[in-house]
C-alpha positions in Angstrom: 13.0 9.0 -7.8 13.9 7.2 -4.6 11.1 7.2 -2.0 13.5 8.7 0.6 14.1 11.8 -1.6 10.3 12.1 -2.3 9.6 11.9 1.4 12.2 14.5 2.2 10.7 17.0 -0.2 7.2 16.4 1.1 8.4 16.8 4.7 10.2 20.1 3.8 7.1 21.5 2.0 4.9 20.6 5.0 7.5 22.0 7.4 7.5 25.3 5.4 3.7 25.5 6.0 2.4 24.1 2.7 3.1 27.5 1.2 2.0 27.7 -2.4 4.6 30.4 -3.0 7.2 27.7 -2.5 5.4 25.4 -4.9 8.0 24.1 -7.3 8.3 21.5 -10.1 9.1 18.6 -7.8 6.3 19.4 -5.3 3.9 19.6 -8.2 5.2 16.4 -9.7 4.8 14.6 -6.3 1.1 15.4 -6.3 0.8 13.9 -9.8 2.8 10.8 -8.7 0.6 10.3 -5.7 -2.5 10.5 -7.9 -1.0 8.2 -10.5 0.0 5.6 -7.9 -3.6 5.5 -6.6 -5.6 6.0 -9.8 -3.3 5.1 -12.7 -2.7 6.9 -16.0 -6.3 6.4 -17.3 -7.4 8.9 -14.7 -5.2 11.6 -16.2 -6.4 10.7 -19.7 -10.0 11.3 -18.5 -9.0 14.6 -16.9 -7.2 15.8 -19.9 -10.1 14.8 -22.2 -12.5 16.7 -20.0 -10.3 19.8 -20.2 -10.1 19.5 -23.9 -13.9 20.0 -24.2 -14.3 22.7 -21.5 -15.4 26.1 -22.2 -15.0 29.2 -19.9 -12.0 27.9 -18.0 -11.3 30.3 -15.1 -8.3 32.7 -15.4 -7.3 32.9 -11.7 -5.2 30.2 -10.0 -7.5 29.6 -7.1 -10.4 28.9 -9.4 -8.2 26.8 -11.7 -7.1 24.7 -8.7 -10.7 24.1 -7.6 -11.7 23.2 -11.2 -8.8 20.6 -11.3 -9.9 19.2 -7.9 -13.5 18.8 -9.2 -12.4 17.4 -12.6 -10.0 14.8 -11.1 -12.5 13.8 -8.4 -15.2 13.3 -10.9 -12.9 11.3 -13.2 -12.0 8.9 -10.5 -15.3 8.9 -8.6 -13.8 10.0 -5.3 -13.8 13.2 -3.4 -10.2 14.3 -3.5 -10.7 17.7 -1.7 -8.9 16.6 1.5 -5.9 15.4 -0.6 -5.6 18.7 -2.3 -6.2 20.6 0.9 -3.4 18.6 2.5 -1.1 20.0 -0.1 -2.2 23.5 0.8 -4.5 24.1 -2.1 -7.2 26.7 -1.6 -10.2 24.4 -1.9 -13.4 26.4 -1.5 -16.5 25.4 0.4 -18.5 25.2 -2.8 -16.0 22.7 -4.2 -16.2 20.6 -1.1 -20.0 20.7 -1.1 -20.0 19.7 -4.8 -17.7 16.7 -4.2 -19.4 15.6 -0.9 -21.7 13.2 -2.9 -18.6 11.1 -3.8 -16.8 8.8 -1.4 -13.8 10.5 0.3 -10.3 9.4 -0.3 -9.5 9.1 3.4 -6.3 7.1 3.2 -4.4 9.5 0.8 -0.7 9.7 1.2 -0.7 13.1 2.8 -2.8 12.0 5.9 0.5 11.2 7.7 1.6 14.8 7.4 -1.6 16.5 8.8 
């Protein structure tokens, strides 16, 4: 997808207040693309492998999103909480505290939209 189209979708999502009720396929895919561009496909393989062995995966979306943030962060060895928060994810204080031992991803692509 052309970068201009990607940027336009991001800007519209941000303009709409990073509202998760307006989360759609292309917004979701953009988060994946940004993660893939930085960390490559191996990061996703690690995340999916971790999920394959997990027990007691939460049922509610907020907890699932926090689990994903923790799992991806641990897979890449970086604190991605600010990246996910920049997309409007409901990252909890406990998640941030857990990830604070990792170096932060301070130059993530969403910094320009904050």
